[in-house]
C-alpha positions in Angstrom: 0.0 0.2 -27.1 -0.5 3.0 -24.7 2.3 3.8 -22.5 1.1 5.2 -19.0 4.5 3.8 -17.4 6.2 7.0 -18.0 7.2 8.1 -14.7 11.2 8.4 -14.1 11.6 6.6 -10.8 9.5 3.8 -9.1 7.7 5.2 -5.9 5.2 3.3 -3.6 1.5 4.7 -4.5 -1.9 3.9 -2.5 -4.1 1.9 -4.7 -6.9 1.7 -1.9 -6.7 1.8 1.9 -5.2 -1.3 2.6 -3.1 -2.0 -1.0 -0.4 -0.4 -2.1 2.0 -0.9 -5.4 5.4 0.0 -6.6 5.3 1.6 -9.7 6.3 4.1 -12.3 3.1 5.2 -13.8 2.5 9.0 -14.7 0.9 10.8 -11.9 -2.0 12.2 -14.4 -3.3 8.4 -14.6 -3.2 7.2 -11.0 -6.8 8.4 -10.1 -8.2 6.2 -13.1 -5.8 3.1 -12.0 -7.5 3.7 -8.3 -10.9 3.5 -10.0 -10.8 0.7 -11.9 -8.8 -1.4 -8.7 -11.4 -0.4 -6.5 -14.2 -1.5 -9.2 -15.6 2.2 -10.1 -17.1 2.5 -13.1 -15.1 4.3 -16.2 -15.8 8.1 -16.5 -16.9 8.7 -20.2 -14.6 12.1 -20.4 -11.6 9.7 -20.2 -9.2 9.7 -22.9 -8.3 6.2 -24.4 -5.1 6.8 -21.9 -6.7 6.8 -18.8 -8.9 4.3 -20.0 -6.2 2.0 -20.4 -4.9 3.2 -16.7 -8.4 1.9 -15.5 -8.1 -1.4 -17.3 -4.7 -2.3 -15.4 -6.4 -1.1 -12.3 -8.9 -3.6 -13.2 -7.0 -6.4 -14.3 -4.8 -5.8 -10.9 -8.0 -6.5 -8.9 -8.8 -9.3 -10.6 -5.4 -11.1 -10.0 -5.6 -10.3 -6.4 -9.2 -12.1 -6.6 -7.6 -14.8 -8.3 -4.9 -15.5 -6.5 -2.2 -14.5 -8.9 -1.0 -11.6 -7.4 -1.2 -11.2 -3.0 -0.7 -8.3 -0.9 2.6 -8.4 1.1 2.3 -8.7 4.9 4.9 -7.0 5.8 4.4 -3.6 3.8 1.0 -4.2 2.2 2.3 -4.0 -1.2 0.9 -5.9 -4.2 3.1 -8.3 -5.2 3.3 -11.6 -7.6 2.0 -14.7 -5.6 5.7 -16.2 -5.5 7.7 -13.0 -4.3 9.1 -13.7 -1.0 8.9 -11.8 1.6 11.9 -9.2 1.8 14.6 -10.6 4.5 14.9 -8.1 7.2 14.7 -7.7 10.8 11.0 -7.1 12.4 10.3 -3.5 13.4 10.5 -4.2 16.8 11.8 -7.1 18.9 9.7 -8.6 21.8 12.3 -7.5 24.1 12.0 -3.9 22.9 8.6 -3.6 23.2 8.5 -4.7 26.5 11.4 -2.4 27.6 9.4 0.3 26.1 6.2 -0.6 28.0 7.9 -0.7 31.1 9.7 2.8 30.7 6.4 4.1 29.8 4.4 2.5 32.8 7.1 3.8 34.8 6.7 7.5 33.7 2.9 6.9 34.5 3.1 5.5 38.2 5.8 8.2 38.8 5.3 10.3 41.7 6.2 13.3 39.6 3.0 12.5 37.3 0.2 14.4 37.0 -3.0 12.2 38.1 -5.6 12.4 35.6 -9.0 12.9 36.7 
């Protein structure tokens, strides 16, 4: 079997505009992997290994369509359907958001601000 997963460290890559995945796939195979994931046809000039990367991307798309995989809401990473959301605090609490909005609104209504025309 082909070994497309030759990268040294796991990193997050974009499969499409809205889906990411954490993988150690070698950089040379990323375009073929993305092409398979978004549904593009294969390139006849690709090597067998790039075709395999395309096929892996296609399998991930099929897994997403069948419900075996899901896109995690918190960070848009493709994961197995049984994987839990990572525990953690939301980026901003409601109080922080209200406080920032109040400060921003105060600056806009300040007598020292430049009025917009």
